[in-house]
C-alpha positions in Angstrom: 0.0 0.0 0.0 1.4 3.4 -1.0 1.0 6.8 0.5 -0.4 9.7 -1.6 2.3 10.9 -4.0 2.4 14.4 -2.4 3.1 13.1 1.1 6.3 11.6 2.6 4.3 10.0 5.4 4.2 6.3 4.4 4.0 3.8 7.3 4.7 0.8 5.0 8.0 2.2 3.5 11.2 0.8 5.1 12.9 4.1 4.6 10.1 5.9 6.5 10.2 3.3 9.3 13.9 3.8 9.6 13.5 7.5 10.2 9.9 8.9 10.2 10.9 12.3 11.7 11.5 14.2 8.4 8.1 13.1 7.2 6.6 14.3 10.4 8.2 17.7 9.9 6.7 17.9 6.5 3.3 17.0 7.9 3.5 19.8 10.6 4.5 22.3 7.9 1.4 21.3 5.8 -1.0 22.2 8.5 -2.6 21.0 11.7 -4.7 18.1 10.3 -4.6 16.1 7.1 -6.7 13.2 5.8 -4.8 10.0 5.0 -6.8 7.9 2.6 -4.9 4.5 2.9 -6.0 4.2 6.5 -9.1 6.4 6.4 -7.7 8.5 9.3 -7.1 12.2 10.0 -3.5 12.7 11.0 -2.7 15.2 13.8 1.0 16.0 14.1 1.4 19.1 16.3 2.1 18.7 20.1 -0.5 21.3 21.1 -3.3 19.5 19.1 -2.3 16.0 20.2 -2.1 17.1 23.8 -5.5 18.8 23.6 -7.3 16.0 21.8 -6.1 13.4 24.3 -8.2 15.3 26.9 -11.1 16.1 24.6 -14.2 14.1 25.7 -15.7 14.5 22.2 -13.3 11.7 21.2 -13.2 8.2 22.6 -11.2 5.0 22.4 -14.5 3.2 21.7 -17.8 4.3 20.4 -19.8 1.2 21.4 -20.9 2.8 24.7 -23.0 5.2 22.6 -23.5 3.7 19.2 -23.7 0.4 17.3 -21.3 -0.2 14.5 -24.0 0.5 12.0 -25.1 3.8 13.7 -21.5 4.9 13.7 -21.1 4.2 10.1 -18.5 1.4 10.7 -18.4 -2.2 9.5 -18.4 -4.7 12.4 -15.1 -6.7 12.7 -15.1 -10.2 11.0 -16.6 -12.9 13.3 -13.3 -14.8 13.2 -11.6 -11.9 15.0 -14.1 -12.0 17.9 -11.7 -13.5 20.5 -9.3 -10.6 20.0 -12.0 -8.0 20.2 -13.6 -9.6 23.3 -10.2 -9.5 25.0 -9.3 -6.0 23.8 -12.6 -4.3 24.2 -13.0 -5.1 27.9 -9.7 -3.6 28.9 -9.7 -0.1 30.4 -7.5 1.3 27.5 -10.4 0.7 25.1 -13.2 1.7 27.4 -14.8 5.0 28.2 -16.5 6.1 31.5 -18.2 4.8 33.5 -16.6 1.4 32.9 -13.2 2.9 32.4 -13.5 4.8 35.7 -14.6 1.7 37.6 -11.8 -0.5 36.4 -9.1 2.1 36.6 -10.1 2.9 40.2 -9.5 -0.7 41.2 -6.3 -1.1 39.3 -4.9 2.2 40.6 -4.8 0.6 44.1 -1.9 -1.6 42.8 0.0 1.4 41.4 -0.1 3.8 44.3 3.2 5.7 44.8 3.9 3.7 48.0 3.3 0.3 46.2 5.5 1.3 43.3 8.2 2.5 45.7 8.2 -0.8 47.4 8.9 -2.5 44.1 12.1 -0.5 43.6 14.5 -3.0 45.4 13.1 -5.9 43.4 13.4 -4.0 40.1 17.0 -2.9 40.8 18.1 -6.4 42.0 16.6 -8.0 38.9 18.2 -5.4 36.6 21.6 -6.0 38.3 21.2 -9.8 37.9 20.3 -9.6 34.2 23.2 -7.2 33.4 25.6 -9.2 35.5 24.7 -12.3 33.3 25.2 -10.2 30.2 28.6 -9.1 31.4 29.7 -12.6 32.4 28.8 -13.8 28.9 30.9 -11.0 27.3 27.9 -9.5 25.7 24.7 -10.7 24.0 21.4 -9.4 22.8 20.3 -6.4 24.9 16.7 -6.9 23.9 16.5 -10.6 24.8 18.9 -10.6 27.8 17.8 -7.4 29.6 15.1 -5.3 28.0 12.5 -8.0 27.7 12.9 -10.1 30.9 13.0 -7.1 33.3 9.5 -5.6 32.8 7.9 -9.0 32.0 9.1 -10.4 35.3 7.9 -7.3 37.2 4.4 -7.3 35.8 4.2 -11.1 36.1 5.3 -10.8 39.8 2.6 -8.1 40.4 -0.1 -10.3 38.8 1.1 -13.4 40.6 2.0 -15.4 37.5 4.5 -18.2 38.6 8.0 -18.1 37.0 7.4 -21.5 35.4 4.5 -20.0 33.4 6.1 -16.9 32.1 7.8 -18.1 28.9 4.7 -17.6 26.6 3.8 -14.1 28.0 6.1 -12.1 25.7 5.1 -14.0 22.5 1.4 -13.7 23.4 1.8 -10.0 23.9 3.7 -9.5 20.7 1.1 -11.3 18.6 -1.8 -9.4 20.3 -0.1 -6.1 19.7 0.3 -6.9 16.0 -3.4 -6.0 15.7 -2.6 -2.4 16.7 -0.6 -1.8 13.5 -2.3 0.0 10.6 -4.3 -2.3 8.4 -2.9 -5.6 9.9 -2.6 -8.5 7.6 -4.7 -11.6 7.7 -1.8 -13.6 9.2 -1.3 -11.0 11.9 -4.9 -11.1 12.8 -4.9 -14.9 13.0 -1.9 -14.8 15.3 -3.6 -12.2 17.5 -6.7 -14.3 17.7 -4.8 -17.4 18.6 -2.8 -15.6 21.3 -6.0 -14.0 22.7 -7.6 -17.4 23.1 -4.5 -19.0 24.7 -3.7 -16.1 27.0 -7.4 -15.8 28.1 -7.6 -19.5 28.8 -4.4 -19.4 30.9 -5.7 -16.4 32.9 -9.1 -18.1 33.4 -7.4 -21.0 35.1 -5.2 -18.7 37.1 -8.2 -16.7 38.3 -10.0 -20.0 39.3 -6.9 -21.0 41.3 -6.7 -17.6 43.1 -10.4 -17.8 44.0 -9.5 -21.0 45.9 -6.1 -19.9 47.1 -5.8 -16.1 47.2 -2.4 -14.5 47.6 -1.1 -10.9 47.9 -1.0 -10.4 44.1 -3.1 -8.1 41.9 -5.3 -10.9 40.5 -6.3 -11.9 44.1 -6.9 -8.2 44.8 -9.2 -7.8 41.9 -11.2 -10.9 42.9 -11.4 -9.7 46.5 -12.9 -6.3 45.6 -16.1 -6.1 47.8 -17.7 -2.9 46.6 -20.5 -3.9 44.2 -19.9 -0.8 42.2 -16.3 -1.8 41.6 -16.7 -5.6 41.1 -15.2 -6.8 37.8 -16.6 -9.5 35.6 -14.3 -12.4 34.8 -13.8 -11.1 31.3 -12.9 -7.6 32.7 -10.3 -9.3 35.0 -8.8 -11.2 32.1 -8.7 -8.2 29.8 -7.2 -6.0 32.6 -4.4 -8.5 33.2 -3.6 -8.8 29.5 -3.5 -5.0 29.2 -1.3 -4.6 32.2 1.2 -7.1 30.8 1.1 -5.7 27.3 1.2 -2.0 28.2 3.4 -2.7 31.2 6.3 -4.0 29.2 6.0 -3.0 25.5 6.9 0.6 26.3 9.8 -0.4 28.5 11.2 -3.0 26.2 11.2 -0.7 23.2 12.3 2.4 25.1 15.3 0.4 26.3 16.5 -0.8 22.9 15.5 2.4 21.0 17.3 4.4 23.7 20.6 2.5 23.6 20.6 2.4 19.8 20.3 6.2 20.0 23.1 6.4 22.6 25.4 4.3 20.4 24.7 6.7 17.5 25.5 9.7 19.7 28.8 8.9 21.4 29.2 12.3 22.9 26.0 12.0 24.8 26.8 8.4 25.8 30.2 9.7 27.1 28.5 12.4 29.1 26.1 9.9 30.6 29.0 7.6 31.5 30.8 10.4 33.2 27.8 11.6 35.2 25.2 9.0 36.2 23.1 11.7 37.8 21.9 12.4 34.2 19.9 9.1 34.2 16.5 10.6 35.1 16.6 13.3 32.4 18.2 10.8 30.0 15.3 8.4 30.4 12.8 11.2 29.5 14.9 12.4 26.6 15.4 9.0 25.1 11.6 8.4 25.3 11.0 11.7 23.6 13.7 11.2 21.0 12.4 7.9 19.6 9.1 7.2 21.4 8.0 3.5 21.4 4.4 4.4 20.6 4.2 6.4 17.5 0.5 6.7 17.0 -2.6 6.6 19.2 -6.1 6.4 17.7 -9.3 8.0 18.9 -12.9 7.9 17.4 -14.8 11.2 16.8 -17.9 10.8 18.9 -19.2 14.3 18.3 -18.2 16.5 15.4 -15.0 18.6 16.0 -13.2 21.3 14.1 -9.4 21.6 13.8 -8.0 24.7 12.1 -11.2 25.2 10.1 -11.5 21.6 9.0 -14.7 19.9 10.2 -14.2 16.3 11.2 -17.5 14.5 11.4 -18.7 12.0 13.9 -17.6 8.5 12.9 -14.2 9.6 11.7 -10.9 8.3 13.2 -8.1 10.6 14.5 -4.6 9.3 14.4 -2.5 11.3 16.9 1.2 11.1 16.0 3.1 10.9 19.3 6.4 10.7 17.5 5.7 13.9 15.6 4.4 15.7 18.7 7.6 14.9 20.6 9.7 16.5 17.8 7.6 19.7 17.5 9.9 22.7 17.4 7.1 24.8 18.8 7.6 23.0 22.1 11.1 21.5 22.0 14.2 23.5 21.4 16.3 21.9 18.6 14.1 18.7 18.7 16.2 16.6 16.4 19.2 16.9 18.8 19.6 14.3 21.5 20.2 16.2 24.7 20.3 14.0 27.8 20.4 17.0 30.1 17.1 18.5 28.5 15.0 19.8 31.4 12.0 21.3 29.7 10.6 18.0 28.2 6.8 17.7 28.1 6.8 14.6 25.9 3.6 12.6 25.7 5.0 9.1 25.4 2.8 8.0 28.2 -0.3 9.7 26.6 -2.5 12.1 28.6 -6.0 12.6 29.9 -8.0 9.7 31.4 -6.0 7.2 29.4 -2.6 8.4 30.8 -0.4 5.3 31.4 -1.2 4.1 34.9 2.2 2.3 35.0 4.3 5.3 34.0 6.0 5.6 37.4 6.9 1.9 37.3 8.2 2.1 33.8 10.5 5.0 34.7 11.9 3.0 37.6 12.5 0.0 35.3 14.2 2.2 32.6 16.4 3.9 35.2 17.3 0.6 36.9 18.5 -1.1 33.7 20.3 2.0 32.4 22.1 2.4 35.8 23.1 -1.2 36.0 24.5 -1.1 32.4 26.4 2.1 33.1 27.9 0.7 36.3 28.6 -2.9 35.3 29.2 -2.5 31.6 31.0 0.8 31.2 32.5 -0.2 27.9 29.4 -1.6 26.4 29.3 -1.1 22.6 27.3 -2.0 19.5 28.3 -5.4 18.1 26.2 -5.4 14.9 23.9 -3.0 13.1 20.4 -3.7 14.4 17.4 -4.5 12.3 14.2 -2.4 12.9 11.0 -4.2 13.3 8.7 -3.7 10.2 6.1 -2.0 12.5 5.1 1.6 12.6 2.7 2.1 15.6 4.9 0.2 18.1 8.4 1.2 17.3 11.3 -1.2 18.2 14.1 -3.4 17.1 14.4 -7.0 16.3 17.4 -7.2 18.6 20.4 -5.1 19.8 23.7 -7.1 19.7 26.3 -5.7 22.2 29.7 -6.7 23.5 32.1 -5.2 26.1 34.6 -3.7 23.8 
């Protein structure tokens, strides 16, 4: 599928995927909103507009709380995709109030500042252990050996998933997230459906076990909620657990490898970071801004809106370009420059509004922990082979990141 000839924005072009930021600059110069026929979406590329629309209640992650597919002018998904949509549509990311409010209120109890702070020693020890193994091996794949296992283990620990059951979690997540790409293929949809069925069945068994033998994990906490207004259905519990695992590690995994790939390409900034580890907090924010792991976030137009004189009708879909917003020169000084000491950094990699990432504080702890462990235990870490970028646009990451100790 090709983009219109007058637009450099082409999410299926390998050259665009390698570096989409020049195309974003062109989009911003062309105006505040632009229709993109291949995906039937309105592209929004400016930071101010993206930030405002994330908080605009005339938009929604779903429309089914107000309209049927037919009333909204949309074709229902194919019946064979039903397992994916059942799983996806009952998670709070794709719900609107009051269901979103009810579920988020429950899950928020597991992500209080005190709870997240208590996880810090576990996260730091796990990061140290993973990096130590990488160093002892003389190098390896930073994605496979550090970036993936750290957040997966943390979320699995919170959910109470035994270590012996964790191997399929990342593959299930990757297959489910394949459906979030633009116009996913039939094969991608089939993989997402299969993963949805398998993951749901596993969690159904885990929930049944926790009903009989509750623990101090999040699944047990969701089951034990006594307030009738907050009680979750079994499907809501399953969808919530899948969302927490998917959202709870995809951003961290891809931020880690995207970030280190950027550092290797900017040796002056890497040298500054190695010389001054106090830069880690601002480095984490800057690396998320510089090459954000979530490039696009979609919302449905529930009530007609107008952007810069362009009326966008009910039933349309808005594609908010997070990667573009984080490179908007109206907000970021010299946005194409990687500056690990950047202080004024209102990036929106964790979204905003009612769908702001509930796990953002935990993700920041994980990113800082792995970065600090690598700086301390692998001070000569270097790139061992040119990485291959995943052929995805919405969720931006690498196939792997081979490193050695120099």
